[in-house]
N, C-alpha and C positions, 0 to 999 in steps of 0.2 A: 143634287137638285131635287127638291120635293115637289109634290103636286098639291100643295095647300091652296087656300083661297086667294092668297096674295098673288098678283100677276108677276111673272118672272121678269126681272129687268133685262135690258139689253146692255151691250158693252160698247161704250163710246170712248174711244181713245184709251182703252184699258180700264175704265172704271164703270161700275154698275150704275145705270141710269134708267129712269122710267119716263115715259111720255104721257100724253094726254088721253090716248085711246088704248083699248085692249082688244084682243081677239082670243077666242077659245080654241084650243086644240083638242080634237075628239078622236077617239079610237075608231079605225075603220072596221073593227070586228063587231063592236056592239054599240057604237055611238056614244059611249060614256065620255065624260070630260076627263082628259088627261092633265090638263093644266091651262092656264091663261098666260098670255104674253103681252107685255107692254110694247106698243109700237112707237117708233121714233117720229117726232114731228119733223117737218121740213127744216126747221132751224137746227135741230139736233143732227140731222143728216149732214147739213152743211158744215157743222162744227167738226164732225168726224172726218170729212174729206179735207177740210182745211188743216186739221191736225196731222193727217197723213202726209200732206204736201209739205208742211212745215218741218217735219222730222225726217224727211227722205234723205237729205244729205248726211245728217248725223247718223242715221241708221245704216246707210251704205258704208260709212267709215268705221262702224263699230267692230271691235275685235271678234274674230271668228269664235273664240272660246266663250264669249258672252252669249252669242246666239245658240251655240251648241249646248251649253249648260242649260239654257231655258228649255230647249227641246227635250233634253234628257229628263228634265223635271216633269214635263208632260207625260213622257213615257212611263215614269214611275207612278205618277198619280192616277193615270188612266188604268194602269195595271192593278192598282189597289182597289179601284172602284169598278172593276170590269163587270161584275154581275149586275150592279145597280144600273150601269150605263146600258147593258144589253136589255134589261127590262124596260128601260125608258124607250129605247129604239123600238122594241116590240110593241109597246103601248101606243106610241104615236104613229107608227108606220104600218102596223099589222104584220110585221115580219115574224115568223116563228122564232122562238128563243134560240133554237140551235143555230139558225143563220145569223141572228143578232149577235150571238157570242163570237161567231167567226168575224163579223164586221168589226167588233171591238178589237179583236186580236190583230186584224189587218191594220186598223188605225194605229195601234201601238207600233206595229212594224213601220208604217209610214213615217211616224215621228222619229223612230230610231234611225231609219235610213237618212232622214233629213239632218239629224244631229251629226251623223258620220259625214255626210256631204258638206255640211257647214265647215267642218274642220279641214277638208281637203279641196274644196271648190274655190278656184280663183281664175281658172281659164288662162293662167299665165303661160306664155311661151316665149322663147328667145329665138331669133332668126338672124343669122348673118346675112348681110345684104351685099357682100363683096363678090357674089357670083357675077355681077356686072361691075365694070370698072368704075362707074359712077357711084357705086356703093362701098368703095374701099374705106375702111375705118368706121363703118356704120353698123349698128346693131339695132334691130327692132325688138321691142318688148311689148307684149300685149297683156291686158287684164280685162276681166269682164266687169261691167258696171251696170247698175239697174237702169232701165228705161224710165222708171218712176213708179208710183204706187199702183197696185193692182186692184181691180174690181173683180172679186171672185163670186160667181153666181152658181149655187149648188142646187141639185135636184132632190126629190123626195125619196128616191128608191134606195139610196145608201146615205141616209141623212147625217151620219157621222163621218164615214170614211171618205166620201167625196167632198165634204168640207175640209177634211185633213189634206186632201190632194191639192187644194187651193192654198191653204194656210201654211202648212209645213215647208214646202219649197220656198215660198215667199220669205218667210222668216229666216230660213237657212241662208238665203242669198242676200239678206239685208234689205229686203224690199217691203215697204209698208203695204198692208192689205186691208181693204174693206170687204168683209164677207157678208153676202146676202144669202141666208139659208132659204130653203123652199117654204112658202107660206103654209103648206100642209104639215110640215115637220120641222118647226123651228127649234124645238127643245134640245135636240142633240147638238146643233150648232151653238146654242147658248151655253150648254154645258161645257163645250170645248172652250168657250170664252172664260168660263169659271176656272178651268184648269190653267189657262194662260195668265189669268189675273194674279196668280201666285208667283209669277216669274219676275225677273228684273229687266224685262224688255222695256225700252223707252216708251213713254206715253205717246200715243199717236201711231205707233208702229202697227197696231191692229185694232179693228173694231168689228163687232158682230151686230149687224143691223137687220132685224126682221121687217124690212120695209115691204109694203104690199107691191104686187107686180105692177100696178099702174104708176108707181113712183120710180120704176126702173129706168125708163127712157132718159130722164134727166141725169141719172148717175152714169148711164152709158155715154152720154154726150159730154160729160164734164171733162174738160181738157186737162184737169189735174190728175186724172186717172188714165194714163196713156196705154195701160195694158188691161185687157179684159180676158178672163178665163171663164168660159161658160160651159156647163154640162146640162143638157136638157133636150128639148124637142127640136126637130129639124127646122120648122118654120121660124121659131123664135131665134134660134141660133143664127141663121142666115140673115134674118132681118137686122140683127145687131151688127153683123159685119157690113151689111149694105149701108147702115146708118152712119158708121164711123170708119170709112175705108182707109183712113190714114193712121188708125190706131193699130197696135199689135194685138191681134185677136186670136185666141185659141178656142176652137170649138170641138167639143166631144159630144157628138150627136147620136142619132139612132142607128139601128141596124136591123137586119132580119137574118141572123146568123145561120149559116149552113153547116151541117155535119155531113161530110162526104165519106161513104164507106165503100172502099174499093174491093175488087173481087178476091184479092189475096187475104183479106181479113176474114178468114173463113172457118177457123176452128170453133168448136163450141165455146171454148174459153174466150176467144176473141169476141164472138157475138154476144155472149153474156155481159162482158165488160162494156162493150159499146152500148148495148141496150140499157144497162144500168146508168151509165153516164148520161146518155141522151135523155132518159126519163127524168133523172134528177135535175139536170140543168136546162130542161125545157120548162120546169115548174118551180125551181127555187125562186124565192122572192115573188111567188105567184106569177112567174114569167116576166116580172118587171125589171128586167136587166137588159141593157143594150146588146149584150153578147149572149143572151140566152139562146138555146137551140130553138129555132123557129121552123127551119126546113131540114128534113133528113133526105139526103140524096144517096141512094144505095144502088150499087151495081146489081143487075138482074141475077147474077150468079149467087148472091147472098140475100137478096131482098126477101124471098119467101121464108127464109129461116130467121131473119133479123126482126121483121115487123111483129110477129107474134110475141117475141121476147120483149120488144119495146112496150107493147100493149100490157103484157103481164107486169112489167116493172112500173109502168104508170099506175096501174090499178092497185099496186101494192103500196103506193104512197098514202100516208095518213093526212087527211085534210081536216081542217077545223080550227079550234081556238089557238091562236098564236102563242098564248101563255102556257099551253100544255107542252111539256117537254117532249112528248111523242110526235107532235105535229110537224109534218114536212111542208105542207102547203097551206098558207093562210089566205086572208082576203086580199083583194086588190085595194088600192089606196082609197077608193070610194065606190059607192054603188053606181054612179055615173060611168066610171071606168069599166066596171063589170058589164053594164048594159051595152057599152060600145063593143066589147069583145063578143058578147052574145049576138049583136047585130051583124058583126063580121062573119061569125060562124054560120048564122042563118043565111046570109048572102051567098056564102060558098056552097052550102048544101042545096040552096035553091038553084044554083048553077050546075049541080051534078056531083058535088063532093059527097063522100060517104063518111059518116062518123063511125070510127072504129071503137072508140070508147069516149066517155065523157059527154060533153055537149049540153050541159045544163047549168043554169045560174041559180044561186040562192043568195039573195041580198047582194052584198058586195063581193061574194065569193063566186068563182067559176070553176067547175070541176076540171081537173086536168084532162085535156082533150087531144085525141089523135085523129087526123083527117087524112083521107086518101082520095086521089083523083081531083084535087083542087085545081080549078082552071088557072091558067097562067096570069089572067088579068084580075083575079079576085084579090081583095085587099089582104086576105090571109097570106097570100103568096108574095105580093109585090110591095106591101107596106110593113111597118113595124107593128106587130099586134100588141106587144107589151102586155101580154097576158099568158096564162098557162095553156097554150095551144101550139101544136106543131102539125106540119103536113109531112107525109111520106111520099116519095117519088121514086120510081124505078127508071134506071138509065142503062144504056149499053156501052160499057167501056169507060176508060179513064178520061178521054177527051170530052165525051158527052157529059160526064160528071162535072168537070171544071166549067164547061159552058153553061150548065144549069146553075151552078153556084154563082157564076158571074152575071146571070140574067136578073139583075137587080140594080136599082139606083143607089143602093147602099154598099158599103165596103168596109166594115169594121174589123171583124175577125172571122176566120173559118176554121173548122176542125177537119182533120183528115185522118181516117183510120186506114192505115196501110203499114206493112212491114218493108215495103220496097223503098229503099233509100233514094233510088233514082226517081221514083214517082214523087217522093217528098220534094226533091229539088225542082222537078217539073211543076209541081203545084205552087211552090214558092215563087216561081217565075210567072206562072199563068194566072193565079187567083188575084183578083183586083181588090185586095183588102189590106188593112194595116198590119195584120198578123195572121200567120198560119200555125195552128197548133197541131202537131203531128202525134197521132196515137191517142188523141183525146178530143173533147168537144171544143167549140169556139169560146166557151165561157171561162176558160182558164186565163187568169191574169195574176202575175206577180207584180206587186206594187212598185218595185224598183225598175221594171223593164219599160221600154218605150211603149206607150199605149195611145192609139188614136186610129183614125180611119182614112179611107179614100172615098172618092166620089161624094155623095151627099152625107156621108158619115162624119165629115168634119175636116178641120185643118189643124196642124200643130200636133204636139205630142205631150201627154202627161207621163207620169213616172217621175220620181223625185228629181233626179239630176236633169232629166230632159225638160221638166217644167222650169227648173232654175235657169237653164240655158234660154228658154223662151222668154223669161222675165228680164234677161240681161243682154248686153251686146258687147262686142270686142272693141276696146279702145287701144290704139297702137301709139307707142312712144318710140321715136328714133333717136338713138344716141350717136353723136358725131365726133370724129377725131379720136377714135379708140385704136389702140395697138392690139389688133386681134391676131 
């Protein structure tokens, strides 16, 4: 994909199409134009939905090898264009190149896992029913079948990989998908469409429509799209579920991830590792990750040795131009986003919090920041900051640490630094989150594992096979008169 003057087409039922209006995509770093995108008209959006509905039965019945081969082709082509794609992500998103390259590698992995799952996924089981006398001679067979086409709504912070987490599982399961990329970062999703266009998947099995947000409600309500997979903000996510309570809705929403450091994580090597991981993953993507480290909860036995290490590791991060190979932390998605982070930090300091490092904004960038003594009711503590800011808190003992981590309306993932296996199992039972990462930060995610939250962090699970299960249901067939 180039950034010439012609607007990039969108993908309607597998073919490149242009609409009547265009929108510019600009760099969060310097405001330069990255490209322009053609927007679908309502008629074109209707055509894409109709095509998805029309092809649903055919696509569900397609051979697994056809779907797997198409996904394998995306893996190869994405790998061949990895550097180009990473630079595109960095340009439209402001993500440093080192992190953009990791995102491309993860996207390759998602499609590879999807190709593997397409070959083995059927959900088929056989069950003898003669455990009761009335079931003599009967056998139940099950298979998984799609609910129908998916509406996948992706966010700006991982503009390629979180599109992949919608598209790849759907195609692997034989489920048509309408993908809506984020308005701020549509180019990565459109490039994914460019890769899919070279496959032999049937027309209508996928579309990439960069429709504006005000066009989303009609798509959400469309009965021909019985599944919605949304990643994004808490208010928008729950409003979607409230609007269509009878649909199958998966929500991957916000978090304010806690990294808990227990007393036994006490050696110099332990604390150096924890500090480096906390500093890196509070600030990667400029903190714009649902599982970034926002809260550090450390036992008093290690707090005074840990916090100076965290500050030093944060101050060692290189901030600046995302196109520079050395940059660790780039800008936020917009200057408005950076201003919001600035206002939240100012609110916390006015209420008594102390800035240990950082605490300043330059345009769309905010310096990596560590706060101490943040009040429990400050937004920095109880909301999702979605910026390069963390708070550090001292606690007495394991039980108090888990209580502090749970003192949140969110529950996506938590990190736990401990060598105590029993403590790890107690945390797994006690922490009200979708995932507990032991020996590391909450920001770890393998794309094949189940991923999702509790409380206000969402419902359902992503991860290739788990998304495929969300998109399908079990249908049972009972055979009668068998000599079993």
